[in-house]
N, C-alpha and C positions, 0 to 999 in steps of 0.2 A: 285336776286335769281330765279332762272327758275321757271316756273308753276311748282307747285302739281298735281300730275297723283293722283285720287281716288284710296285711298290706305284702303282698309276692313282690321284691326285685330281683331282678335278673344279669346275670355275667353272662360271658361268652361259656364259662363251663359250670358253671351252677346257676342254680334257681334258691332261695334265700325264703323262704315259708315261714309263718306262725307256726309254735311246736303244737301238739295234740296230744289227747292221751293216748295216745299210740305210738309213742316215740319214747317209752318207759325203757325198753329193751337195747337202744340203740342211745339213751342217755348216760342208763350205767353203765355199757360197754367206755365210756365215754371219759364218764370219770372215777373208775374204776381202776384206771391204769396208771397207777401212781409213778409212772416217769411225766405221763402227760400232765400230769398236778401238781407236780412237783413245786409249779411257783405262784398256784390256784392256792385260794384263800380256806381250804379244808381240804382235811386229811383224804385221801382216796374212800371212797363209800366203800361199803362191805358189805349193806344192803337193801335189797330192790327196793324198800322203802321209799329209801333216799331218791330215787331215781322219781318213783310219786310225789315225793312231798315239792320236789324241783316243781315236776308237770304242775301241781297245783298251784305253787305260786307263781308259776312265767301265767297261769289261767289268769291266776288275782292280780298282775300285774297289767293284763290286756284291760280285764274290767275296769282296775281303778285308773289308769292312764299312767302309772308308778313306771313303770318297764317293758321296752319292747324285745322283744330274745325270738330271733329267728332261729330255723335249724340251715344247715347247708347243706344241699342236696344234690348230687352230682349227674349226668344225666342218665345215670340206671335206676337211680332213685336211693342211694344208698348215703346215709345220715351220717356227712364226714365231720362236722362241728356244730357250734353254735357262736352269734352273735348279739350281744346286749349294748342297748342304752337302758342306763337305768339313774337313780338317784336325781331325777328333771328339777330342776331349778327353775318354773316357770317365772320369776320375776326376772329373775339375771341370764334365762335365755339360753340356758348351758346341761349337763347332764355328763356321766359318766359310760365310757366304756369299755365293755369286757369280752372276749372271747377265749374258745375255746378248741382248739384244731387234734383229731386224732392222728395218733403218733404217724399210723402208716402213710398220712398224706402232708406230712413235715419236708419242706422243703421245694413243696413243685407249685408256691406262690398260691396256694389257694384261698389264705386269706387274706393275702394284700387283693387278693380281686375281691373278694367279699366285703373287706373293710373299705375299699374306697367306693363301691355300692352303698353302702350304710350311711358312710362321709354324705355323699350326695344327698339322700336322703334328707338324712341328717339336717344339715345346710338348706338345704333345699324346700322339700313340704313341711319338714317342724318349723322350719327360721329360726333354726336353732344359731348362738351367736359363737358357745363357746363348744369345743367337748374335751375333756383331761379322762386321761389311764393314769393308775395307779400301778407300778409296774417293780416286782421283784428286784433288785438291782444286780443279784448274778444270772439273769434270762436277759441275754445277751442280745439274742435270737428277737427276739419280742420288743427292745430298745431299737434295732437294727430296724425292725419290721415298722414300728409308727415312724420314726425318723421320715425314712424312705418315704412317710405319706402326711410327712410336713410338718409334725409334730416337736416340738421346740421341747427339751427338758427344759425344767423349771425348777426343780429342785429334788432336794433329799427331806425325808421326813423320816429320822433317828427312831429304831427299836417301835416302829408303827404297831403292828402286827404281831401277836401271838398264835401261829399254827402248824397242829400238830407236834406241838411241847418245846416247837422252835420258835423264836423271835428274828425278826425277820422288821429293816428299813424298809422304806419304800421310796423310788422314783417315779415325784409328779411330771408327766411331761402330757401338754397341751397345747390345742389347734385351736385357731383361731376362724371365723368362717370366710374372714378375706382374704387367708391366706389361703386356705385350699380353693377358694373360686379363683382366684389368682394361679394358682397351681394349676387347675384344671383346665384355664384359659391358654396355661402357656403347652401344653399337651400338646401330644401332637394325633 
């Protein structure tokens, strides 16, 4: 895929912008919080070099066209979290979505706002047909969030991940462009 050019998305309360090398401290705070990463695909970060590696991987993803990652920034410039589109399958016009929100901002609907904007972009300018999410079965809040955005639960993959010494299943959710566009057309 061609390189992704920086794209900024806006919602009523957030700006979603590409990450830069200056976001290391914010990423370390986010991913070193054991409770916030409880259902993530890695253990809590222990070393600041992990943030540097994450940012290098992010910049490489932009350059190769393999992933898009946005920082969620509030009106005063604080980084609240991230949203990522990754594992692009160009032939089948699909990708995966992942997201992380700092614990302090949970329950305030920031992620719903951000994901709606990203999905508009995915099914609009990116012309994707399908977006998929892989969720830990115990992450009920994330399942509710995605179902509220019209994702459908499509199945459970048993013992799919080994993370931090624990084996876990995955719930697979999917959203089709036509479902998203129909829901957006009905929205007030």
